[in-house]
N, C-alpha and C positions, 0 to 999 in steps of 0.2 A: 644449803640443801646440796649443792654438786660436791662438796667436801665429802659429805656422808654417802653419795651415790659412788664414788671414786672407790671406798673402802667397801663399800656395801655390795657392789655387782658380781665381785667373784664369789662371794658368799652365797648370793643368789643362784648362780651357776651351779656350785656345789650342791647346796640343797636341793636345786631341782634335779640334778643328775641323781642324786641319793634317794629322793622320793619316787624318781622316775625307775630306779631300780626295784622299789617295794611294790611299786606300781606294775612293773613289768612281771614280777613273781605271781601276782593275781592274776594278770592277763594270762600269762603262759600257763599256770595250772587251773586257770578257769576252763581251759579246753577240756579237762579230765572231768569237770563236774562242779556243781557247787559244794559237794563234800571237800575238795580239794581247795577250793577257795577260802572255804571256814576253816580249814586246817591250819593253812597258813596265817590266816587273821587271829585264831586264837593262840598259835604259837607265839605271834607278835607282841600279843597282850601283855606276855611274861618278859619277852624281850625287851619292851619298852622301860623295864627297871633298869637295864643297864644303860639305855639310851639316857634316860634321865638323871642317874647318877653321874654319867659323865658330863652331861648338861650343867648339873647343879655344882660339881667341883669346878668345872670350866667358868662359872661365875665368880667364885672366889679367885682363880686364876686369872681372870682378865682384869679383876679389880686391883689385886696386887701388882701383876706385870704392868698395866696401864699408868696405874698411880706412881710405880716405882720409876718408870721411864720418864714420865712428866716431870718429875722432881729430880731427874739425874741420877738417880740411885739404881744403876745397872745391875749390880750384884744381887740386889733385892728382887729384881725380875727373875734373874738366873735362877736364886734359890727357890722362888715361887715355883718356877715351870719343874724343878727337879723333884721339889716334895709333891706337887700335883701329881706325877708320874708313879711316883713311890706309892701314894695313897689309893691309885685307881688299879695299881699291880696286886696290891693285897686283897681289895674288893672283889677284882676279877678272879683270883684264885677260888674265892670262897663262891662267887656265883657260878663259876666253871663246875665245881663239885655238886652245887644243889641241882642244877640243871642237868648234870649226867645221872645222878641216882634217883632223882624224883620227879623228872620231867612229866611222865604221864600221870603221876599223882596230881600234880598242879593242873593238867587238862581236867580230869576229874572235878577238881574244885570249880571249874567253870560251868559244869553240867553236860559236858560234851557226852555223845553216846559212843558206844564201842568204835566206831569208825573212827570218829574225831579223836578219840584218845590215843587210838594207834598211830595215826598219820600226824596230827598235831603234836604228840609227844616225842615222835621221831625227830620231827622237823626242830623242835626246842632243842632236844639232846645234842644234834648235831652242831645248831649253830651256837649254842653255849659254849661250845668248845674254843670259839673265837670271843670270848667277852675280854680278855685281857689286851689284844691288841685293838680292839674296837674301843676301849676305853681310853687306852693310850692316844689314839687319833682324836678321840672327842676332847680332852684336856690340851692336846698340843694345838689344835685346831683353834681353839678359844683364846691360848697363850699367845699364838703367832698372829693372830686377829690383833689382841690386845698391843702388840708391838707395831701396829699399824701395818701389818704385811696379811693381807688375807689372800694374795694371789697364789703365793706358793701353796698354802694346804686347799685350796681350791682345785688346783692342777692335779695335787696327788689324789685328793678323792675323787676327783671327776675320771681319772684314769683308771683307777681301781673299781669304781662303779659300773664303768662301761666293760670292764674285765669281767665283773660279777654279772652281769646281765647276760653276756655271751656264755658264761659257764653254765648259767642256770638252764639257757636255752637248749645247751648241748645235752647237758646231763638228765633233764625231765623227757625229753623226748629219745633220747640215745642216737643222737645224730655222729657221724663219723665214724659207724661201727660199734660205739659204746653202749653198754646195756642202758634202758630207759628206766630211771630212777623215779621217776613220778615226783611226788612231792619232796621226798629225801633230796632229788637232784637240784631243786630250789635251794633247800638248805646248805648243800655243799658248795654250791655257787657263792652264797652268801659268806660261807667260810672262807672262802679264797678271797675275797673282796675286801673283808674286814681284815685278815691277817696282813695282806699285802699294804694296806693302808697304814696300820699301827707300825709295822715294821720300817716303812719308809720315812715316816715322821720321826721316829725314835732315832734312826740312823742319821738324819739332817741335824737334830739338836744335841747328839751325843759325838758325832764323829766328823763333823765338818764346821767351817768357820761362818756358821749363820749369826744373825744379829742377838739371837736368844739361844741359851745353852742349857744342855744338860750336864751338871758337873757332878761327879761321884763324890767330891768332898762336901756337896751340900747335902747330902742325904742325912748328914747328922743334925741339921738345922730345923729340929721339932718345933720350934717356936714358929717358925713359919709354915710348917704344917698344920698347927693347930688356928693360925688367923685365916687359912684357906678354908678350913672346915667350919670354922665359926660363920663366915660369910657364905659358904656355899651349901651348907644343911638345909636352910631353909629354901634355897633353891631346889635343893634334891626333893626335899617334901613337897615342893610346888609340883613339880614334875611328876612325883609318885602320887599326888593326888589325882591326877591324871590317869596314869598307869593303873593304881588300885582301884580307882573309880570305875574303871573299864571292866573289872572283874564282876562286880553285880549288876553293871550295865549290861553286859553279853548276857548274864543271866536272866534278865529281865528280858531281852531281845529273843532268848530261846523259848520263853512262852508263847511266842508268834510264830516259831519253828526255825529250823536252821536257815530256811531262805532268807529270814529277816536278819539274821547273822550275817551271811554272806553279802546280803545288800548293803549293810552297815559298813562292813570292811570295806568295800568297793567304795562308796561314798567316802569313807575317811582317808583313803588313799588319794582321791581327787582332790578333796579338801586341803589335805597337808601338801600337795603338789601347787595348789593353787596359793598356799601361805609362804610360799618359799620366798617371795620378793621382800615380805615383811620380816622374816627371819634375818636375811642379810642387812636390813635396815637397820633392826633392832641391836644386831653385834656393832655395827657401826656406832650406832647412838651410845653404846656401852663404853666402847674403845675410847671415844672422843670425850665422853663425860668423864671418865677416870682420869684421862689425859690432863683434863682442865682442871679438875679438882687437884691433881698432883702439882700443877703450877699455880694453885691457889686461886682459881678465877670461878668462883661457885656458879656466878650469874650465867657465863658461857656453857657450863656444865648442864645447868638447868634448861638452856635453850636447846642443847641438842635432841632433848625428847619432842618438843613441840615441831622442830624440823622434820624430825623423823616421822611423826604422826602426818603430817602434811605430803612427805615424799610416798610414805606406804599409801594413802589413800589415793593419790595419784595414779600409782602404779596397779594397785589391786584392785580398784574399784571397778575398772572395766572387767576384770578377770570375774569379779562376783557375778557381776551382770552376765557375762558370758556363760556361765554355769546354770545360771537359772534359765536362760534361753534355749541352752543346748543340752538340756538335762538327759533327754531321752537318748540322742546319739552319742552322749558320753557314756552313759552307762551299757549300752549295747556294745560300745569296745570290751567290756568287760564279761558279760554273762548274756545268754540269750533265752536261757529259760524265764517262763513266768511261774510264780508272781515275784521272783527275785528281780527281774529288770524293772519291774513297775516300783517296785518298793525302792530299789536302788536309786531311781531317778528323782523319787521323794525326798529322799535323803540328801542327795546332792543340791537340790533346791534349798533346803534347810541350809546346807554347808555354804552355799553362796552368800546366805544372809548373814551367818555366824562370822564370816570373814571380816565383814565391815567391823564388827564388836572387836574382833580379835586385832586388827590393825592397829587401833588405837590403843588397846590394852597393851599389846605386848610392846609397841613404841617406846611407851611410856616405861615399861617394866625394864627394857634394856638400859635406859639411861639410868635408872635407880640403881642397876646392877653394877654401873662402872663406879659408883659411889659406895657399892658395898651395901646397900639398903634391899636386903631379899626378902625381909620377913612379912613386910605388908603384901607383897604380890603373892606370897604363899598363903596367906591368910584369907585373901580375896579368892584364891583358887578352891580353897577349902569350901568357902562359904558358896562360891558358885557352882562347883561340882555337886556338893550337898543337895543343893536346892533342885539340880537336874534329876540326881535319884530317886529324891523324895517324891516329885512331882511326876517321875516316869513311873515309879512302883505303884504311886497312890491313884493317879489318874489312868494311866494307861492300862495297870493290870488290875488293882483291885477294884476300881470302879467301872472297869471295862469300857472304856473311853477309846481304846486301840492305839494305834501307831500315831494316830494325829496329835494324841497328847504327849506322846515321847518328842514328837517334832516341836511342840511349844515348850516344852520342858527344855529343850536344848537352847532355844532363843532366849528364854527368861534367866536361864543358867548363866549365859556368857554376857548378858546384857549386866547383871549384878556384878560379876567380876569386874567388868570394865568400869562402872560407876563408882567402886570402892577404891580402884587404885587411882582414877582420876581425882578424888577427892583428895588423895593424900598427896599426891604429885602436886596439886595446885596449892593447897593451903599449909602444907608442911614445908619448912624451909630445910630440906633435906640436903641441899647443896651445901650448906653450912656446916654439916655434921657428917662428913664422910666417915663411914665405918672403917676402923683400923688403918687410918692412912699412916 
């Protein structure tokens, strides 16, 4: 457990500062009104496509890097890192173009009114310009963690995130004589932070004497790229299930008004911040799982998941309890308008309960990623999110049971996701069959 903690804590700090930045965006623009908080939230629905693609390809990267280093194949690790950067660069170009030309149309698909379409569309358009450096940072972060160095990417990410928060504060309110840009100021702050983080990681891998390298000669090793994609695509789909699933979820919440959307976005930020310790622990479990499999020790690889579960519950359990007990003052930090304040506090309570399911699910998923087994977590995410949406629409909307039915749908969806992954992890000898080792 101590070994996991040593690799996990820098990732926790990085994740905490990153989510703190997204949370700070909501707090800062929340002073402008519920419309501004909802605008940033709806824009982020589409921006999570970038996030989950980077995390997904990172799953393939961490598996190939950690297994390669565990087996003493350093050239495999370098080739994997290089090909991962190439893949996300190409995807980033496509994403930037889509967000630039179709951002407002994408917000219309979510059912936003004219005010939300204008401001959320502009936010999405600006932040989309930083898609390439954001994706580069995400895969570099996972690859570097796979090489058992989580401190360096954590330092880069934390510093650039603090710059992001400062820039957002200055640009939203027009401090130091600059014009007040409102929601667009939050977008430009995010653009600055994303760009600095991506460029810093690329420079480190390409032009310094780091343990993992970007080699231009490895750009032609397409076979390695295909292996990363084969492992990563199910993880991309896993994340995309959440990102795409949030589209109809936000549409369902709009049945209850803009206040419900703003409240959910606030609670979502709080929940993500509270989940950060588990993200770091799962990253460490994946890195060590892959390393042990590379060294032909499947039993130690499998043990990493359960060690991660124990550590995650030890850290996140008190956090979940704190959310439930302090739901009202936490919500008040973000918004002061009713009924948004009350709905946000209720969503935060649900989030505290969801965290306990997520801790177990994501810890086991992290160990599976180190082995390259990403399909079952993806299928469990589909089942869980699908159940959530069906119950929310059927009970909350069609049968008129209101927001409490939606809260119940969240709990049932996450519990189902957990049970499916637990069954696979416990009863299938996945450690004896690593993917593409």
